[in-house]
Backbone as CSV, one residue per row, in Angstrom:
resi,resn,N_x,N_y,N_z,CA_x,CA_y,CA_z,C_x,C_y,C_z
1,MET,94.965,96.571,8.191,96.201,95.961,8.582,97.393,96.663,7.931
2,ILE,97.194,97.238,6.764,98.270,98.012,6.148,98.463,99.302,6.929
3,ALA,97.358,99.942,7.312,97.426,101.213,8.026,98.173,101.098,9.344
4,ASP,98.081,99.952,10.014,98.781,99.807,11.295,100.099,99.046,11.158
5,GLY,100.498,98.724,9.925,101.802,98.133,9.678,101.898,96.625,9.820
6,ARG,100.776,95.927,10.008,100.849,94.468,10.150,101.162,93.759,8.839
7,ILE,100.752,94.353,7.706,101.118,93.804,6.394,101.566,94.961,5.502
8,ASP,102.354,94.639,4.487,102.892,95.669,3.597,101.945,96.049,2.474
9,GLY,101.159,95.089,1.994,100.276,95.377,0.880,99.327,94.227,0.632
10,THR,98.312,94.489,-0.172,97.333,93.466,-0.507,96.624,93.833,-1.801
11,LEU,95.988,92.868,-2.398,95.113,93.102,-3.541,93.678,93.119,-3.043
12,VAL,92.859,93.897,-3.717,91.439,93.993,-3.393,90.673,93.428,-4.576
13,LYS,89.762,92.518,-4.302,89.061,91.805,-5.368,88.284,92.737,-6.304
14,LYS,88.181,92.294,-7.514,87.407,92.991,-8.536,85.949,93.060,-8.094
15,ASN,85.265,94.109,-8.487,83.849,94.358,-8.224,83.557,94.861,-6.821
16,SER,84.571,95.329,-6.094,84.292,96.040,-4.853,83.658,97.372,-5.241
17,HIS,82.715,97.820,-4.446,81.965,99.045,-4.751,82.486,100.226,-3.941
18,ASP,82.116,101.426,-4.389,82.522,102.642,-3.689,82.301,102.514,-2.191
19,TRP,81.121,102.048,-1.797,80.766,101.974,-0.380,81.567,100.913,0.372
20,ASP,82.158,99.973,-0.350,83.019,98.975,0.286,84.418,99.529,0.550
21,LEU,84.801,100.543,-0.205,86.185,100.995,-0.227,86.449,102.349,0.414
22,ALA,85.464,103.226,0.440,85.695,104.626,0.811,86.327,104.786,2.194
23,ALA,85.787,104.119,3.201,86.330,104.270,4.560,87.759,103.736,4.642
24,ALA,87.994,102.565,4.069,89.341,101.996,4.089,90.323,102.888,3.337
25,ASP,89.875,103.492,2.257,90.730,104.367,1.459,91.189,105.562,2.288
26,ILE,90.281,106.213,2.993,90.652,107.398,3.775,91.521,107.022,4.969
27,ILE,91.224,105.904,5.621,92.054,105.463,6.756,93.468,105.162,6.278
28,LEU,93.576,104.464,5.168,94.886,104.131,4.616,95.642,105.393,4.207
29,ALA,94.966,106.329,3.576,95.601,107.581,3.158,96.106,108.360,4.373
30,GLU,95.323,108.420,5.427,95.733,109.132,6.642,96.951,108.470,7.293
31,ALA,97.121,107.169,7.082,98.261,106.437,7.640,99.471,106.469,6.705
32,GLY,99.333,107.120,5.540,100.454,107.240,4.609,100.483,106.209,3.504
33,GLY,99.415,105.425,3.362,99.346,104.434,2.304,98.460,104.887,1.164
34,GLN,98.265,104.013,0.208,97.436,104.327,-0.952,96.639,103.109,-1.389
35,LEU,95.464,103.379,-1.919,94.623,102.380,-2.569,94.474,102.832,-4.007
36,VAL,94.982,102.032,-4.937,95.029,102.444,-6.338,94.620,101.287,-7.246
37,GLY,94.332,101.613,-8.495,94.131,100.591,-9.506,95.474,99.975,-9.868
38,LEU,95.457,98.870,-10.562,96.703,98.189,-10.906,97.594,99.007,-11.835
39,GLU,97.054,100.035,-12.455,97.855,100.931,-13.286,98.469,102.053,-12.450
40,GLY,98.135,102.100,-11.126,98.720,103.083,-10.216,97.923,104.350,-10.012
41,ARG,96.792,104.461,-10.659,95.964,105.676,-10.511,95.071,105.572,-9.283
42,PRO,94.892,106.696,-8.564,93.984,106.703,-7.416,92.555,106.390,-7.845
43,LEU,91.758,105.959,-6.901,90.362,105.635,-7.213,89.564,106.889,-7.526
44,ALA,88.602,106.748,-8.393,87.632,107.806,-8.666,86.295,107.311,-8.127
45,TYR,85.686,108.109,-7.288,84.402,107.745,-6.689,83.263,108.496,-7.368
46,ASN,82.058,108.028,-7.095,80.835,108.680,-7.579,80.788,108.724,-9.107
47,ARG,81.213,107.625,-9.722,81.150,107.501,-11.177,79.834,106.829,-11.547
48,GLU,79.542,106.769,-12.795,78.333,106.077,-13.246,78.379,104.606,-12.849
49,THR,79.561,103.992,-12.977,79.762,102.615,-12.549,80.481,102.651,-11.202
50,VAL,79.845,102.106,-10.170,80.421,102.201,-8.826,81.299,101.009,-8.466
51,ALA,81.356,99.997,-9.317,82.217,98.839,-9.082,83.605,99.120,-9.652
52,HIS,84.622,98.596,-8.994,86.005,98.830,-9.398,86.647,97.522,-9.857
53,ASP,87.672,97.654,-10.686,88.478,96.496,-11.073,89.353,96.102,-9.883
54,THR,90.222,95.140,-10.069,91.138,94.730,-9.014,91.997,95.922,-8.602
55,LEU,92.208,96.057,-7.300,92.950,97.192,-6.754,94.138,96.701,-5.948
56,CYS,95.022,97.615,-5.651,96.194,97.323,-4.832,96.248,98.347,-3.709
57,ALA,96.452,97.882,-2.490,96.603,98.752,-1.333,97.940,98.452,-0.692
58,ALA,98.688,99.505,-0.374,100.008,99.300,0.233,100.509,100.603,0.836
59,SER,101.567,100.479,1.621,102.237,101.668,2.132,102.873,102.396,0.948
60,ALA,103.124,103.674,1.129,103.698,104.477,0.046,105.059,103.944,-0.396
61,GLU,105.826,103.376,0.528,107.149,102.857,0.202,107.073,101.564,-0.607
62,VAL,106.097,100.740,-0.312,105.982,99.418,-0.922,105.211,99.448,-2.245
63,LEU,104.264,100.353,-2.356,103.349,100.363,-3.504,104.046,100.340,-4.869
64,PRO,105.029,101.185,-5.146,105.660,101.136,-6.478,106.273,99.777,-6.802
65,HIS,106.878,99.141,-5.811,107.497,97.835,-6.024,106.449,96.755,-6.261
66,LEU,105.383,96.825,-5.500,104.297,95.852,-5.653,103.648,95.972,-7.027
67,LEU,103.360,97.192,-7.451,102.753,97.406,-8.768,103.695,96.959,-9.890
68,ALA,104.967,97.234,-9.745,105.938,96.829,-10.778,105.969,95.314,-10.914
69,ASN,105.901,94.612,-9.810,105.916,93.152,-9.872,104.607,92.587,-10.382
70,LEU,103.505,93.257,-10.139,102.215,92.789,-10.645,102.139,92.894,-12.153
71,THR,102.776,93.870,-12.724,102.714,94.040,-14.179,103.522,92.969,-14.898
72,ARG,104.383,92.272,-14.190,105.179,91.192,-14.786,104.407,89.902,-14.902
73,ILE,103.286,89.806,-14.204,102.501,88.571,-14.200,101.722,88.420,-15.481
């Protein structure tokens, strides 16, 4: 929904696995968005631990603002 512009951003629940995220990550990236950790770093795949902490997905324009507001919580 972010890739097609229906929503600006969303959080992704903790413990999503590489295989849950990889396709959505590439589709979002091709549409100009990003899927990142709450600290703003891109995901790293194929690690020893395949589960991820809470993530944020948003368009490139919205992502910095969304992350800045999340750090205030």
